[in-house]
N, C-alpha and C positions, 0 to 999 in steps of 0.2 A: 747674403751675397750669393749669386749664383755661380756654379761651376765655371761657366765661360768666363765671368768676370774675374774669378780667381786666376784663371789661365792667363788673361790679359795683365793682370797685376804681376804675375811671376815673370811674364815676357818683358816687363817695362821696369821693373824694380830690382836691381838698381838701373837707372836711366842714363841715357848719354846725356851730355850738357846740352846738346841741340835739342833733344825731345824736351828736357826740363824747362828750357827757356821758352820753346814754343807754347807749352802748356801755361807757364807762368804769364806769358804776354797775353794769353786769351782769358786768363782768369777773371779780369774785372770788365773786360768789353770785348766784342767780337772784333777781328782786325783782318785785313787783307795781307798777302805775304809780304809786300814791301813795308806795311806797318810793322809787322812783326820783326824784320831784319832791323828796322830803325829803332824800335823798342829796345831790342836786345843790345844792339850796339851803344845805345844811350846808357842803360843801366849797368853796363859791364864797362864803362868809360872807355869805350873802342877796343877793348881787349878781345872781344868775340864779335867777328864779322862773318855773318852766316851767308854763304854763297847760294846762289838760286838752286843748284843741284842738290846741295845739302838740305836746303829748307823743304823743297818740294818733294824730295824723296822721303823724308820724315813725314811731311803732311800727308802724303799718300798712304803710308803705312797707318798712321793714326786714324786716317777716315775709314780705312778697312777694319780697324780695330775698335771703332765707335769711340775713340777718345775725344774727336772732334767731329763737327758736322759743318756742311756748307751752309751758312747763315743767309747769305744772299749771293746771287750770281748775276753780276752785272756785265755789261760788255767788257770782256778780257779781263775781269777783275772779280775774283771770288773773294768773299768774306768768310771767315772761318770763326766758329764758336765752340768753346769747351763743353762736353756733355758732362753729365752727373759722373759717369765712369772716368772720364778724364780728371775730374776734380778728386775722385777717390785715389786714382793713381798718384796724381800730384801731392795729395796729402800724405799718402803712404811713403813717398820719395822724400818729403820734408821731414818727416818722423826719422827716417834712415838717416839723413844728414844731420839733423840735431844729435842723434846718438853719437855719430862720427865725432862731431864738434866737442860734445861733452866729453866723450873718452880721451880725445886728444888733448884737451885742456887739463883734464884730471891726471894725466900720465906725461905731461910736457916735460917735467923735471927728469923723468927716466929716459926720455928719448934724448935729452941733451947730454947725458952722462956718458 
């Protein structure tokens, strides 16, 4: 892995919930912004409703950091796709979250005492 990739990973892990769900929504297929918003709302059972300012601010940063690319640019509707670097960052975050979950479950009795 190149030094710039390491720098991007360090910048995003741990990542915000918004960034995590944007990358997750693009993992299986390219989507446009509204599609991302609807997908996130659906998989979080409506708990997370991403506003356009939030999503497009994060998308702009991710484009700059090469985590996603514009897959298609049709009239007033850009479709985004996750890059290999984006997949790597998402995997690193998934591993971090799994560790958090495993440790929480292993020590839950200690927490409740």
